C-alpha positions in Angstrom: 46.7 78.9 55.9 45.9 79.9 59.5 48.5 82.0 61.2 51.1 80.0 63.2 50.0 76.7 61.8 51.8 74.8 59.0 51.0 71.6 57.2 53.5 68.8 57.5 56.6 69.1 55.3 55.6 66.3 52.8 52.2 67.8 52.4 53.7 71.2 51.8 56.2 69.9 49.2 53.4 68.0 47.4 51.3 71.2 47.2 54.1 73.5 46.1 56.6 71.6 44.0 56.5 69.2 41.1 59.1 66.5 41.8 61.4 65.0 39.1 61.9 61.3 39.1 65.4 59.8 39.4 66.1 56.2 38.7 68.8 54.5 40.7 70.3 51.3 39.4 72.4 49.0 41.5 74.4 46.0 40.4 75.6 43.4 42.8 77.5 40.2 42.1 76.6 37.6 44.8 77.9 34.1 44.6 75.3 32.7 42.2 74.8 35.3 39.4 74.1 39.0 39.1 71.4 40.9 40.8 69.9 44.0 39.1 68.1 46.4 41.5 66.2 49.4 40.1 64.4 51.9 42.3 62.8 55.3 41.5 62.8 58.1 44.0 61.1 61.5 43.9 63.6 64.4 44.1 62.1 67.7 45.3 63.9 71.0 44.7 63.8 73.9 47.1 62.2 76.8 45.2 61.7 80.4 46.1 58.0 79.8 46.2 58.5 77.0 48.8 60.8 79.2 50.9 58.2 82.0 50.9 55.6 79.6 52.3 57.5 78.9 55.4 58.6 82.5 56.2 56.7 83.6 59.2 56.5 87.2 60.4 55.2 87.6 63.8 54.4 90.9 65.6 56.5 91.5 68.7 54.2 91.0 71.7 56.7 92.6 74.0 58.5 91.0 77.0 57.0 88.3 79.1 54.6 89.6 81.7 56.5 90.6 84.8 59.9 90.8 83.1 61.9 94.0 82.6 63.8 94.9 79.5 67.4 96.3 79.9 68.0 99.7 78.6 71.2 100.8 76.8 72.3 102.4 80.1 71.8 99.0 81.8 73.9 97.2 79.2 76.7 99.8 79.6 76.6 99.5 83.5 76.9 95.7 83.1 79.8 96.1 80.7 81.5 98.6 82.9 81.1 96.3 86.0 82.6 93.4 84.1 85.5 95.5 82.8 86.3 96.9 86.2 87.2 93.5 87.4 90.1 93.6 84.8 89.9 94.3 81.1 91.6 91.6 79.1 94.3 92.4 76.7 92.7 90.0 74.2 89.2 88.5 74.0 88.7 85.0 72.6 85.2 84.3 71.2 84.0 80.7 70.5 82.0 80.8 67.3 79.6 77.9 66.7 76.8 79.3 64.6 76.4 82.4 62.4 79.5 84.0 64.0 81.5 81.5 62.0 80.5 83.1 58.6 79.1 86.5 59.8 81.1 87.7 62.8 79.7 91.2 62.8 82.9 92.5 64.5 86.5 93.0 63.6 88.8 90.2 64.5 92.6 89.5 64.2 92.5 85.8 63.5 90.5 82.5 63.4 91.7 79.6 65.4 90.1 76.1 65.3 88.8 75.1 68.7 86.6 72.4 70.4 84.2 73.2 73.3 84.3 69.9 75.2 81.2 69.2 77.2 78.9 71.3 74.8 77.2 70.5 71.6 75.1 72.5 69.1 71.4 72.1 69.6 68.2 73.8 68.6 67.4 74.3 72.3 66.9 78.0 72.6 63.1 78.9 72.5 62.3 82.2 71.0 58.9 83.7 72.0 59.5 87.0 70.3 60.2 88.0 66.6 60.5 84.5 65.2 58.1 82.7 67.4 55.2 83.3 69.8 54.4 82.2 73.3 51.9 79.7 71.8 54.3 78.5 69.2 58.0 79.1 70.1 60.6 79.1 67.4 63.9 77.3 68.0 67.4 78.8 67.7 70.7 77.1 67.6 72.6 77.3 70.9 75.1 75.3 72.9 73.6 72.6 75.2 75.4 70.4 77.7 77.1 67.2 76.7 79.2 66.1 73.7 81.6 68.4 72.0 81.3 71.3 69.5 84.0 72.3 67.0 84.4 75.9 66.0 86.3 77.2 63.0 
């Protein structure tokens, strides 16, 4: 398979899995008698082989031309500047993605909250690591409109 190109999902499933058939039977009782509907559907299962086919490792091309990456010293200076305006006694973090199940920092409690005016959306384009400039990957982020519920 050429790098960065994938067949459509149904084609990929057909090539890599063998579906099992499941019969669905529905009975209805309309005014004049009984109707018996039978339908067969193909049920595909997500297998390790299928997951391996969609994993994509991309070399890191580096930052966009003309952009400058921040150093650790830059990040520390930004943090110091923010904290100089007043360090909070507590910090509230709104978790809407992986922070819900994998916070990666110690926390005292979890409180359910709603971010009104924002919704979860695969709107953040990644052109490094998961994607390329030619074929960006999408990552979950918050986008304007709607509402988003956290834990």
